[in-house]
Steps between C-alpha positions, in 0.01 A plus 500: 500500500163402347362148549185567287374187328119553460312168469124425499364191657146374516294220638126413513264542795130533545494739793716811563492763777696807531520769777695826544753488793419770761732776562695432176751771442585415136406726222294217354300344795624170599261198498493138584308248290413137581381195311514121501688329223523148389854395577566369158402840353778689689754626252828319501673831442424610859811292601714756302364783728608402852791734565274721716449224742750514792444124562550311176426130584810267494499202282727188505726392215213365314315841513247354739371696789620409862357546848180414703299798354561404140414134567168591670403732205579219248329225721171726479535550128543120438263360775236763554505752208136606548590654848818667372331847480404466869825367633737728317544882547568556134759688302564878511604705196632851457402633148518834316154441376203251547187482278209260484334446157175313519381272215178348399382231748632670800862397489769754430876543494721691743773705325808564709785740386842469662747767419806470724613173678622700800156632573255259324447131541417224735564657829355232723392137456813381328467160673139485384573583138797284463331198681209551241747491214679179639166310545377609146834380361470167671155455354626580138778251543268206636415225267138513621250729318546856654294679233232596764594819668605500863194594695690752734455868513736757655417849602695764339554856673605766259639841618506780249663851536715423803763759566848373440640593852216288657576185314751368751276555791216324316723206410637450863146542643340241264789253553461513872185289459716203389467198736875451496775675692732725306817286452681796636326468834591136508871593448473725800336245729813452714544874535133518647618261784772771583221783504290285735793439720577861539137596552433232756348621817464856359166689439361425163682173431184315423369758261735421219348267223801291367276300264164491332226439758687624790270710728752784547420841378845596374622330185860370522558678162417832672756428768765436248404838330523696812861351552590585143403863548808534728749341273805737485675271240240545236381845606799670664404865492277777396555432132349144502159410669302177548187653321564215249395251769154634563240249379767252377522204737635287216791736464559505868512119517741498200731749692511280811579190299790676333592647842553153647791444264702772671751455766341797700137512414245768553277233669773425741556858597136591542365187658634580860309831479186361341273543799612858540429558139148363532454705819613810312258418232207496740618814670518696170148407438389579860658839493423571143124485519517748793660753262356657192487162328211406724275770338558390140252330270605216263338463165541329172321786316683777302280752689613419859328801651174347416522209738708230643556270801623686802818357664341533845144405413333291775557167318866573490550559866643259753726308266753289714868591495615135533862572564513842676187424703189715522292601205538698175211752490444508122597314178863595428570405135820314393550778251569732782675267726754381258675842435494591873649165608761505222612838618660326804785371276650837583506393857718186428865509583676463156831374655316227704288402202822439295623267790176300479283654766199742528557758763295815541655839534205610731245301679222457239212587734673820621573599133149428396361764738733759347427425136124379506340831461704622200490148334122516536492838329704364213283192444190711523620731229604203285154347557333812379736533205425141407113553494444340839627167396744340763623235250637774278691654808657171558618472136644836469869573589422858611315383821802278611769766401322771705455282814846371482630857478291597817651206701851583382455873588393423854780262551759750357363773724588287797846419364419126441586482131860447417669784308545417133 
């Protein structure tokens, strides 16, 4: 179904800079442009192009912004507008095309072309944009003279030529910079206490960052993602795989919130085995870098053979394995880890899962020793086939399907899988 609704917007600025984005794979090389714009010159129509933003700001019944972040933005606009450009990160736009046309006297106009609301629009900075609109609206409704422009400028970052399959990643990455916690995280706050309780006294317990500013190295959202990889309810067999979770922490959080409504939750089944899952994750990385994967290069270039960062380069050695103990002698990418860990779904007793419990068919450490060599070969080939980009491996179903099949085969050879 087509959503094409081409619209051109423009606004004035005196300075405009544009740079090509390195390692861009699009046919037309992607670029990012930047400029400062007087807030009163921002097009009102930008408010119609916010569907691409995963965090559209909430408003109350009077269509006014809520929350401490919005309040701080509006306070600066009202009380200290001259410093707004320094205090605010700006807004980010995804466009089909951007062009700067200079006029006499130095000033010019930035022309933006939006083509599809699913891929173009205001991808980050929604709070900033709506706060600006609200303050400007207040000024327009005031009885005092508001004819003088608001002396506040906002920085506008413009992305052109971004591939459609990267837009979600960009949106999630940019929105992580918000100074507020995702509401979904707040909804799970009580469950985090259960995680802390289960991990109490075990190696690595202090390394999980449950909130912004925590010194731990492992984001709680990553922990939830690892648990989700072993969800037999949503991914029961070799026909369905959790590749859809890779790089999608928001989706994982949504799954867990939905999961809490069930009588027998995935969270409840996996929580007693959480430390084992985290240990297994470490062990896969420790053992994987000692296989063929340790000799690979990783690159963002189409011509991977011409260079790249080696997995076991000196700077990547000696990474701590917080849960399993010891070190990981190389940088083991999540795009490799996810398919290999998800394959251990085949090692979960389906009958016990249906009863509300996660039980292994075979001790995971023992099984890992049996499958690690072949799974490493699988991931190595997928890595090569996907132009030395680990993230592509993590997104593709083929890597998950092949690793799952390898684990299932080894279990079947030992008579540990029930006959269908």
